[in-house]
N, C-alpha and C positions, 0 to 999 in steps of 0.2 A: 504494499499498499504506499500511498504517495505520505511521508512527512507535510501536516497541516500546519507546521512551524511558520511557512512564509507560501505569498504567491507561486504558485508552480511557473517554472521558466525551464525551457529545452534546450537544447544544446545540441551542432552538430559536431563531434570530432573525427577526428582521423589520425592513425595513428600509423606510422611505415618504418620497415625494419624486418627484421627476424620476427614477425610473429602470426605467421602460419603454419601450422603444423609442429606448434612447441604447446597447446594446450590455452592460447591466447583466448580464445573466445569465451570459454569455461571460464576462466581466471575474468576473464569482464561480467559475464553473466554473475559471477559469485559475487564480486565486489558491489556490483551493481544495488543486486538484489536483499544486499545487508546494509546498505545506507539508505534502501524503501524507495529507489529508484526504478521510474518505469522507462519503456523504451524496446529496443533492440540494438543485436550487434550481428556484423557480419563479414566477410570475405571477400573483395574483389581484385582487382588486379593492379591496385596504388597500396594495397597492405589492407589494414583494417578499418571500417568503422562505425564509430555507436554514435545516437541517437539514444539522449535521456532524457527527462524529464525531470521534473521536482524542486525539492529546495536545490536554489542559489550555496547555500553550503555544502550542501551534500553532491551537487555535480562539483565542487570546485574540490572536495575529497577526492572525489574519483578519480577527475584528473592529474591530482598528484599523485597516485597510489597505478598510474597505467604505466608508469616510468619509473615508478621508485622499488616495487613490490610485483614487477613482471614475472611470469615463471624464469625454470632456471637455464630453459633453451631460446628463451628469447634476448632478442638486441634491441631495443629500441632506438630507434635513429629520429623520431619528430614526433611531438605532440602536438597539435592543431585543434583548434575550434573554434565556433562560430555560433552567436546566437541566433535562434529560431524561437517562432511563436508557437505558444503552449497550444497541444491538440488532444489534450483530456485522457492522455494513454494512462493503461491503469494498472499493466502487466509489463515485465520484459521478458524479452523469446531473444532465441539466435534464430536468425533467419536466415533462406539461401544466400550463399555466392553467388553473388552480380559478375558475371564474366565480363562486358562491356569492351570497347574497342579504345579505350585508351590507355596512356604508353604502361607498360608494367614501371611500377617504380618498390614491390616486394620484395625482397630477396627471401629468397629458400634455407629450411636450415638445412647443415651436416646434418650425416648417419650418427646417430649418440650409441654409446654403449649399452647395455641393457642397466638399470637401473635398481638400488635395494631391494625397493619393492615388489618391484617384479621379479628378481632373483630369490627374494624369498617365496615366492609364489608357486614360482618354477621347481622349485626344493620341497616344498611341503605335499608329503602324502598324500593331504585331505584337501589337499586343494583341487579346484577342478584344472589348473594351469600346470600340476604335476608332470616334469618332464617334457612339457611342449615345447620346441625351439624355435617359436615363433613367439612367444611372448612379449608384450610390451604393450606401452601407455602412453601417455599424452609428452610426458617427462623423458621418454627414449626410445630407441630404435630406426627403423629403417626412414630416412624423409631425400635426400637428394637420388638417391640411388633407384626411388620407384617414384618420384613426382616426373610425369611429363606433360602436364603444363598447370599455368596458375588461373584463379585464382586455385587453393590447395585444398581439394575434395576426395573424398575415397572413389568417387567419379573418374580421375585425371591422375588414378596412381595405377598401379601395374594391381594392386590389389583390387580393381575395382569385379576383375572375373570370381574373386569369394564373399559371396552372399552371409552375410553375418546369421547365426542363429538366434532364436529369442533371448537367450541367456547374455550373450555378445552385444546384441540390441538394446537393451534394456541399461546396462554400464551404458551405453553411447547416448541414451537419452539420458539419463540420472545425473542432472546437474550436478550431485555432492559425491557422484565418483569417478577417482581421477581419468579413470577413462571416458569421460563425458565428450564425447565429441572427437576420439583419439579414433582418424582414418584408418590407421593400419589394423585395426584394434580385431582379435580371430583369436580361435584356440581348437585341440583338436579337432572337435564338431565339423568346423563349419570354414578354417582358415590352412595357410599352406603346410600341406607333406612331404617329409622327406621321403627318398628312396637311396634306392643303396645295389651298382652294381661294381660286376664283378668280371676282370676279363676270362678266370676259369671258366662263368658260369655254373656255378655249385647252387646245387640247392640248398639255403641256409635260413630257417626260420627264423634267428634269432632278429631284435629290432636294429633297424641299418645303423645309428649309433654303438651297440655292441659291437656288428660286424666289422665297424671303421675301427673301432680302439684294436681289438684282434688283430687284425690286419696291418696296422701298424706297428703291433706287438710282433709281429713274426716277420719283422723285417721290408714290409713293403710298402709303397707313397700311395698314398690317397688324393686324388683330386677331390677339397671337398668345396663347396659354393659358398659363397660365404653373402658380405652385405653389397659390394661393389665389384665383386669379379670372383675367379675363382681361384685359391689357394694349391699347390701339391705341398702336402705332409709327408713327414718320417720323424721314425725314432730319432732322435738327435741323440741318441746315447750308443747309437749303434753306426759303427764306423764303416762296414759295409752299405747300411742303406741308403747314408748322406753319399758316398761316392759315387755308387750306382745315380743316384737320383743328379750328380753333378754332370755323369755322362749323356742322360738323358736330357735335362737341359739344356746342355752346351754351351755349361760355368764350372769355367775349370776351377778358380780358387778365390773368387769375389765370395764373402760371408754372406752365407745366410743368416735372415731372422728364426729368433726362437719365441717360445708361449710357454709359458709357463702361467699357474692357476691361481697365482695372489703374490703378494711382494715380497711373504716369507721366504717362496719357493725361489723369486729373483735373487734374493739374499743366498742361497747357498751357491748360487753361478757366479754371484757379481758383485762389487761393491756399489753399493745403493746408500746414498743419504738421503736424508729428508725431503730435497725439490726434485731428486729423480724418482725416490718414492712420490710426490707427488703428483707429478708428468706421468708415472705408469697407471697411478688409479685416475688417472682427468677420465673425464669422460668423453672425452676425444679420443684415448685411447691408441696415443704414437708407439710404433716403434721406439723406444731410447734404447742409447748408446749409451754404456754403461764399460765400466772396465773390470775386465775380466778375471777371476780369482783363478790362482794358477791350478790350486788344489781342486780344483773342479772337474773330476774326471767324469763327472755325468756328461757332461758335453762333449761328443766324440772333438777331438781336434779338426776332422775332416770340416766339421759348421762353419770354422774362419782361421783358417790355416796361415798359422805364426803371424796369427793377428792378437793383440793386448785387449780389442775389445771385443762386446756383443752387440748384438740387437737386438731387444728382448720388447718383447708387448705382455698383457694381461689380457687374455678374454673380453671380445666386447658382443660377441652374439652368446644368445644362451645355448645354440649348438654347440661353443666354443667350450664353454661351461659342462654342458653335457659329456661330451666327449672326454675333456683332460679328467672330472671323474669318476668317469666307466674305466680308464687308463690306469688312476690308483683306486682303483676298486681290486682289480688284475693284479699288481705289482707291490701296491701295498707303499709304496715310494712317491716323492712329489714327480709327476710327471715333467719330459722337458721333451717337447716337440720341434720340430723341425715347421716354419709354415711360411711359405716364399712363394712369390706372385704365381700363378699357376698360364703359363706362357712358359717358349723358349729364348733363348737368349735373342733382344733386339724386337722380341712383337708382342707386343701390347697384352694385357691381361686381358684373359678370353672371359667372356658374359653371358655367352649362348648357350643354351643346352647341348646343344646340337653339334657343334663347335667342340663343345667341350670332349664328348661321345670322340667324334673323330678324328678331332688333334692331341686331346691328352691319351684317354684310355687307351690304353696299348703302348702306346709308343714314351709315355711319359711315367702313366700314370697305372698301379695294378688294379685298381679301383678308385668308385665315384661314388660321393656322396653329394647329392646335390634334391633339389625341391622342386615347387614349380611355384616360388614364383617367381616371375621373370626379374632381369633384373634390366631396367634403365639406362642408368647411368654408372659407366665407369669412375669406379675410384680404387685406387691403390693405396696402402698402408702409408701413412705418413711417416716419417722418421723426424726425430729429434733429439739435443742434446743439453744438459745442464752445463753453461758455462758460469763465470764467476758473472758474467755481465747478464746474466739469467737468460730464460729459455732460446735457446736457436732454432728456428727448422733447416732442417738439411733437404727433407721433400715435405713440399705442401699438397698434402690430398683428402683422403678419406678422415672427417670428423674436423678438418677444419674450410675447407670446399665446398659446397663455396657460397661460405660468408666473406663481404666485400670490405677491403683495406681502405679507409681515409686517406686520402693520398692527396698531398696538393703535386701540381698545379689546378686547380678547377679549370672547367672547360666548357662550353656550352657545347661543343660537339663531340660527336661520338667517336673513341679513335679505339681499334683494334691493331694492338702491336701481337706481331707474330712469332716474337722469341727467337730462339735459337734453335739450331739441329742437333744438340746435346742434350738432356735435359730439359726436353723441349717441355712449356708451358705458354700459353698467350692467356693477354689480358683483355679484357675492356674497361676503358675509364670515359666515368659518364658522370657530371656534376659531382666531381671529387670523389668519388667512388670506384673504385679500382676493382672490378670482378675479374680476379685472377683464377684461371684455371686447375683444374686438378692436373700433376702431374700426368703429361703424355708418354713422353719417353724420347729414343733418339730414334730423330725423322730418316732411318737409312729402309727399313722395309714397306713396301706397298700397304702390309698390311695398317702397321703403326701408320703411315700419313694419310690412309681413309680413319683411322680412330681420330686424329686430328682434324679432320675436316668435319667429322661427324658432331665431335664433342663444338665447336664453332656454331655448328648450327643447332645443336639444343641448345646453347648460351643464347646467341640470336633468340629464340622461340619463347624461351623460358621468360628472360630476363624484357621481350621486348625491345633487342638493340638492334639497332642498323647503323654500320658505320659511316661515318663520313668521310676518316681519314684514314690510311692502314700505313702502318711502324715496320720496318724488318732492318735486319741487319744489313750491315755492307756487303759482307761475303755473295756474289752473285748466285752462286752452286749452291744455296742453304737452301731447304726446301721451303723452308717457310717463307725466305725472301720471294720464289717464284711465285708460293702463293698470293702474296699479297702483292705482286705485279700482276697477277693476272688479274685478280679478280677487284684492283684500285684503280687500277689506268693512270688517270694525272694525280690523283689524289692520295700520294705515297710520299713518305720521305723515311729517306736512308739514313739512321741513326749505328754511328761506331759503337763497336762492342764494348769496349771497356769505360767508356763515357755513358755506357746504360748501365754499367755496374753500378758508377758511383751515384749517377741518378733512381735509380732502385732503391738504395741505402735513406737518398737525399726524402724521394718521396712516401716514404712509410713512415718517415722521422720525424716528418712536417717540416721540414727545413728547405725556404726559398731564399733570394739571394745567392750569393756565390761560397764557396767552400774549397777548401786543399781537397784535392782527390787522390785519391792510391788506390791505384787498381790494378791488382797480383792474378793473374789469370795462367792458364795453361796457353790458349789459344784462343787471336780473333784477328781478323783483318784489320791494318789499320788505315789510315789515310795517305800515307806512301807508300800500300804497296806489300811494305814485310807484315808478317806477323807480330804485335804485339803481346805485352802480359803481364809487362813492371812497368807501367806510367805513372807520370807526376803529373798531373793536371792543377790548373786553377779557372775557377769558373763557378755556373750553373747552370741548369737548365736550359736557357735562352743560347750557351756557348760556354766551353771549356776550351783554355789555350794548351796545348801539352806544355811545360812547363822544362819537363826533362824524363828521362826513364832508363833504364838498366843498357847498357853498351848490348849491343844487338851480338847473335855470332851465327852464324850456321845453323840446319837444320836440316842434316844431311837423309837424305831420304822423302822427307815431309812428316807422313802422318807416321809413317817405319819408325820413324826416332822417339815417337812419342810411346809407341809401342816397347820398345828397345834402349832402357836409360843408358848404356854401354858406350850409344853412338854419342849423347853429350856429356858423356864421362871422358874421352877421347876428344870431343872437340874443345872444352876449355882446358884441357890439359896439354893442348896443342895449343891456344893461344897463349899460353900461359909461359911455357915453356919451348913450345917449337918442336920440330922434328923429331928433337932430339927425347921428347916425354917419353918415347918409347923403352929408352934406354935406365925410366929411373925403376928403384928396385921395390915398386910398393906389392901388392897380390893383384892390384887392380890390374895392372899395366901386364903382368907375367900371365895374364889370364886372358889377354885381348888375342881375338884372333888375327894378327897381322896382314892376313891378306885379303881376311874382310875388310880389315880400315884402310888398306891401301887404296881398295876400292873404292868407297866413301871419298877417302880424301884426294881422288882423283874427279871426282862429283865433285867436292866443293870447287875444286880448282878449278873446274870447269863452266858452277856455276849451275849442274844439273838438276833438275829438283831437288834444291838447294834451297828453300827462299833463310830471308834470315831473320832472329825471329830477338827481342827482349823479352821472352816470356820466365817467370820467375818461376813457373810450375820446372818448366826445360834446366832452370839453375838445380832446382831441388834434387829432378832426376838422376842431373851431373853427380851432384855429390853424395845423393848414396847410389851409386855405383863404385863411383871411387872410391869409396871404404869399405865395399864388398860385400851389399847389404840385399841389392835389387838388379840383374839386369836384365829383366823382360819387366816390364809390366799385364800382366796376365788379366790385372784390373784397373780401369781405372784411378790414378794417383795412387796406387799400391805401392812404389818407390818411397813419394811423399812421407805413406803414411810409416814406413819402417821406421826414415829417418826422423820422424816426431818422435815414433816407440822409444827410439833410441836415445835421443835425444831428454824422452823425459827421464829415464832413472836416475841422471844425476840434477832434477831441479830442486831442492834441497841444498845442492853446493854450488847456485848460481854464482854469488856474490866472488866466488874463487876463479873465476872463468872470465875472461875480457876477446872480449871480440875481435876477428883478424881483419888485419886492414885493407882498407879501397882505395881505388883511385877514382877520380872525376877527372875526367877528358869532355874534351870537343863531344864527342862521339856516345856519351852517354859515363852511369858509372859503371865501373870497369871491376871486376871482380878476378883478377888474375894476382893479386896482391893474396887474398884469400885462400887462393887454389895454391902460393909457393907455400902458404900456413899451413893446409892441411896436410901437401905433401910432406912437408917439414915433420909434421906430429907422427903421420903414420910412422915416416923413418926412426923416430923418437918412441915408438912404440905407445903412445899417447891413444889410452881406451878410447873405442870406437864411441860410444857413450859423451865423452868431455866434445870428442871434435865434433859429435853432431850438434850439441848444445853452441856451442861456440857458433855453429854455421847457421843457426838460426838468430842467435844475440847478432850474430854482424848483416844480417838479412834486415833484423828489426831497426836495426842501428842506422841505417842506411836510409832506411824509412824514415826514421826522426828526425834526423842530418837536414830530406829533402823539402821536409815540413817546416821545420825552424828557416830554412832559406827560402820558400815561397813566404813565410808571414813576414819577413826582412824585408820585401820587395812589393809586400800589398796590405801586412795587417790584418791578415786572412787569421781569424786564430779556428776556426771548425771545421776537424779534420775527418774524410768521410772514405771509409777502408771498405771498396769493395773488390769481388772477385772470388773466384774457387779456393786458391790460396789461403783463405782468413777462414776456412772449416779446418786449417790446420791452427789447437786452438792453443798449443805453445807460443808459436807465434804471434797469434792476435793478443794474449794475455801478456806478454812481450812487450808489445808495439804500443797497446793501449797503456799501461803502466808507465811507460818512458814520456807517453805523451802528456798522459799528467802530470807528472811531474816534471816537464814542462810549461806546465799552463794553459795547454789543448784544450779543446772538446772533441771527444772525439765517436763516432757514430758507426754501427755497421749493420747489418740484413739481419732482423729477429726473429719476421714475421712472414718472409718469403727466404727462399734463399739463395746464401751469397752465391754461389756457383750459378752457373746456366735455369738455373730454375728458376728465378729472381727474374731474368735478363730483360722478359719482356714487360714487367711495371716499370725498368725504368726506361725502356724505348716507350712505352706509351705516355708518361711523364716530359718526356723531351718534344717529343712530337704535339703533346697539348701546347707545350709553353713556344713554339715555333711552327707552329702553324700559318 
């Protein structure tokens, strides 16, 4: 009933943000009825609309609650209202969604992990959802991966094929129930169901979960349908099973992620501090990169060969909980399973049941644990780490995308930035909101290119996005560049790779104006035709000046030099010592294939397939090779990762170590003196970890010296660190500490990856500013 304490008034309130699929309408209903207000609430393409009638005081209290007391999965961007003429309403109701033709400004919630309340029900033998693998409510469960259109209602999701039973319908319609208007609501009588298929085709009457658990414990690989795609799973303690999966997936030594039941189980295999425990348990449930315990024999060395870290995640779907629980019931010890993307190398994660059967079952997996709820949009698992400067996203996908990021600069145009060739994402920038896509992957395979194009179309449809301007990398052969040029015609802007890395940090950090930019990366075409990757800039979105850079060196064989760091080791040694480097009495030189090097040397002399590069990534490769750590990158960044691992062994004795010398010359910062120092240390039998740490310290000192030099010339004091090299936690820690000591403010990517996965955000920001 409407309060009689004052004359009734009526107000139209519009709420924008992530307010659909998160229990927002039921929240408004309960708030309004508790305040004695009449009217209605509904969804449309712009968000949530509310018309309320009652006392002015009660309406103002409701309006305040709409943003300050919103449901946990909601993110309210704005609440705006206008006064209307009272109509005499006496009840409050949830009305049907309005499709409309207006531009969509509503946001779509990411998929979220099962909440504690649903998990408790699923574990309760007396609850009707006991053991049900698709239990969810308004506070948890699938969203982005099942939504076909907005406004968000069951009819426009992949749950539309499942008609609710009477009990589920009553929950859905009862305002006091937490499943009130929960669109994916279902139970075992009316919702999705599990299925299990084996290559052997043997008759087995046990439940799909039990069969999958026993298959895993017997050493088999099981393809499991998740929220945003299929996973490939095997027993992480079974080295033979893990090695067999590597062969089948064509994944030589790149680490696999593992799943454990809870934080306590994670602490059995890794060091886990409070911040990391919080990330593991967060509703986003990312893979968290943790320091591996040496004594953690329960995880086979084959899971992450020669790696000091493990990617660990906790269950985020009811099915994961059921599977791990079943395994633990059978072995009576904590379960640890490998859970990696359901694909072969360079292919997108599989989301289609038919494709899973034809491409995974038999060739990669021995069995298939699936279900009949279609996946609309793919989303790989996200990867994060906890750093001293806070959580840092290394791969942004499930749990985070498609939540937009507030970014500068704002623009009245809609920009589509098409990203890079590797670790591709794309970004739509509109009205200061950056819609960064989930991780797409490397744009080599036709299937990945198709996934890239399909994801762009889905974003355009879902958020009513029509690009006015297309941004792309300078490299003319990138698939993403060709896509932008094909669609954009004359409405395209080419953005230099490393300027985009710096701009990416600026955009997410809200930095406008000019900054000092340090871009440290592996590969990116420069404006002079060389391969950049160690650049020092001054400027901002409207334009950057390349003030200095690491001196360029040959990259013999181009991409082959990236895969074989020994080539870069030889390049840097020859640069420092000349041809006599082959006489050096150090293990690396003694192991060099002299005939192979002679061929490369002739290529360098003739300039055949030997671009010049200033890449810090290749410098790290060279140092790692010289120290005898890694001669071949069996996965991207392996040499640098091993170098960092060695350096971290002495980080507690950092004050005793000094940087090597370097040399500033007209052609950039030359590292010849450092190479001389490294060789001297090797000849003196200095411990490898000490040399590795000094190398990190040297590169950090160069970066800070250059920042100091730019500040003296320009008075700029904000330093932006961008590029994949800053995934190196030790280097980043040293650099930021030194910058702080020098009075600089330092900024880096945290919301999007600092690697090429965050590049599209920087491209979009620069394009918006320069349009």
